[in-house]
DRENDO-1510 file (C-alpha; in Angstrom, 1 decimal, always signed):
<recs>
REC; n; res; u; v; w
REC; 1; UNK; -23.9; -80.4; +49.8 .
REC; 2; UNK; -23.9; -82.0; +46.4 .
REC; 3; UNK; -27.1; -83.8; +45.6 .
REC; 4; UNK; -26.0; -86.0; +42.7 .
REC; 5; UNK; -22.9; -88.1; +42.1 .
REC; 6; UNK; -22.0; -85.9; +39.2 .
REC; 7; UNK; -22.1; -82.7; +41.3 .
REC; 8; UNK; -20.2; -84.4; +44.1 .
REC; 9; UNK; -17.5; -85.4; +41.7 .
REC; 10; UNK; -17.4; -81.9; +40.3 .
REC; 11; UNK; -17.1; -80.5; +43.8 .
REC; 12; UNK; -14.1; -82.8; +44.5 .
REC; 13; UNK; -12.5; -81.7; +41.2 .
REC; 14; UNK; -13.1; -78.0; +42.0 .
REC; 15; UNK; -11.4; -78.4; +45.4 .
REC; 16; UNK; -8.4; -80.2; +43.9 .
REC; 17; UNK; -8.1; -77.6; +41.1 .
REC; 18; UNK; -8.4; -74.7; +43.6 .
REC; 19; UNK; -5.6; -76.1; +45.7 .
REC; 20; UNK; -3.3; -76.5; +42.7 .
REC; 21; UNK; -4.1; -73.0; +41.4 .
REC; 22; UNK; -3.6; -71.5; +44.8 .
REC; 23; UNK; -0.1; -73.1; +45.0 .
REC; 24; UNK; +0.8; -71.9; +41.5 .
REC; 25; UNK; -0.4; -68.3; +42.3 .
REC; 26; UNK; +1.6; -68.3; +45.6 .
REC; 27; UNK; +4.7; -69.6; +43.8 .
REC; 28; UNK; +4.4; -66.8; +41.1 .
REC; 29; UNK; +3.9; -64.2; +43.8 .
REC; 30; UNK; +7.1; -65.4; +45.5 .
REC; 31; UNK; +9.1; -64.9; +42.3 .
REC; 32; UNK; +7.6; -61.4; +41.8 .
REC; 33; UNK; +8.4; -60.6; +45.5 .
REC; 34; UNK; +12.1; -61.7; +45.0 .
REC; 35; UNK; +12.3; -59.3; +42.0 .
REC; 36; UNK; +10.8; -56.4; +44.0 .
REC; 37; UNK; +13.2; -57.1; +46.9 .
REC; 38; UNK; +16.2; -57.0; +44.5 .
REC; 39; UNK; +14.9; -53.7; +43.1 .
REC; 40; UNK; +14.5; -52.3; +46.6 .
REC; 41; UNK; +18.0; -53.3; +47.5 .
REC; 42; UNK; +19.3; -51.4; +44.4 .
REC; 43; UNK; +21.2; -54.4; +43.0 .
REC; 44; UNK; +20.7; -54.4; +39.3 .
REC; 45; UNK; +22.4; -57.7; +38.6 .
REC; 46; UNK; +20.3; -59.5; +41.2 .
REC; 47; UNK; +17.1; -57.8; +40.0 .
REC; 48; UNK; +17.9; -58.8; +36.4 .
REC; 49; UNK; +18.6; -62.4; +37.4 .
REC; 50; UNK; +15.4; -62.6; +39.5 .
REC; 51; UNK; +13.4; -61.1; +36.6 .
REC; 52; UNK; +14.8; -63.8; +34.3 .
REC; 53; UNK; +13.6; -66.5; +36.6 .
REC; 54; UNK; +10.2; -64.9; +37.2 .
REC; 55; UNK; +9.3; -64.4; +33.6 .
REC; 56; UNK; +8.8; -68.1; +32.6 .
REC; 57; UNK; +6.9; -68.7; +35.9 .
REC; 58; UNK; +4.5; -65.9; +35.0 .
REC; 59; UNK; +3.9; -67.2; +31.5 .
REC; 60; UNK; +3.5; -70.7; +32.8 .
REC; 61; UNK; +0.7; -69.3; +35.1 .
REC; 62; UNK; -0.9; -68.0; +31.9 .
REC; 63; UNK; -0.8; -71.3; +30.1 .
REC; 64; UNK; -2.2; -73.1; +33.2 .
REC; 65; UNK; -5.1; -70.6; +33.4 .
REC; 66; UNK; -4.1; -69.0; +36.7 .
REC; 67; UNK; -3.5; -65.5; +35.3 .
REC; 68; UNK; -4.8; -63.7; +32.2 .
REC; 69; UNK; -2.3; -63.1; +29.5 .
REC; 70; UNK; -2.5; -59.4; +29.7 .
REC; 71; UNK; -2.2; -59.4; +33.5 .
REC; 72; UNK; +1.1; -61.3; +33.2 .
REC; 73; UNK; +2.3; -59.1; +30.4 .
REC; 74; UNK; +1.5; -56.0; +32.4 .
REC; 75; UNK; +3.4; -57.3; +35.5 .
REC; 76; UNK; +6.4; -58.3; +33.5 .
REC; 77; UNK; +6.5; -55.0; +31.7 .
REC; 78; UNK; +6.3; -52.9; +34.9 .
REC; 79; UNK; +8.9; -55.1; +36.6 .
REC; 80; UNK; +11.3; -54.9; +33.7 .
REC; 81; UNK; +10.9; -51.1; +33.5 .
REC; 82; UNK; +11.7; -50.8; +37.2 .
REC; 83; UNK; +14.8; -53.1; +36.7 .
REC; 84; UNK; +15.9; -51.1; +33.7 .
REC; 85; UNK; +15.6; -47.8; +35.7 .
REC; 86; UNK; +18.1; -49.0; +38.2 .
REC; 87; UNK; +21.4; -47.3; +37.6 .
</recs>
């Protein structure tokens, strides 16, 4: 338990921030899953559309501090390569 008012406030802020980041991370993972499902189905048009909607979400996660920039870039690069490989 927090001993000072300052540490109590910091604990409350951490809880709030954790919930927000958790929701953001979950939202981004959902977008990524939609791209992967479209790739698995073999529908290139759907996969391309899903990737186009997932990219800004991933980069928004970077600006909000949920993901590291290189992590998001790596995920986008791998997903786009898989979409491109669909024939």
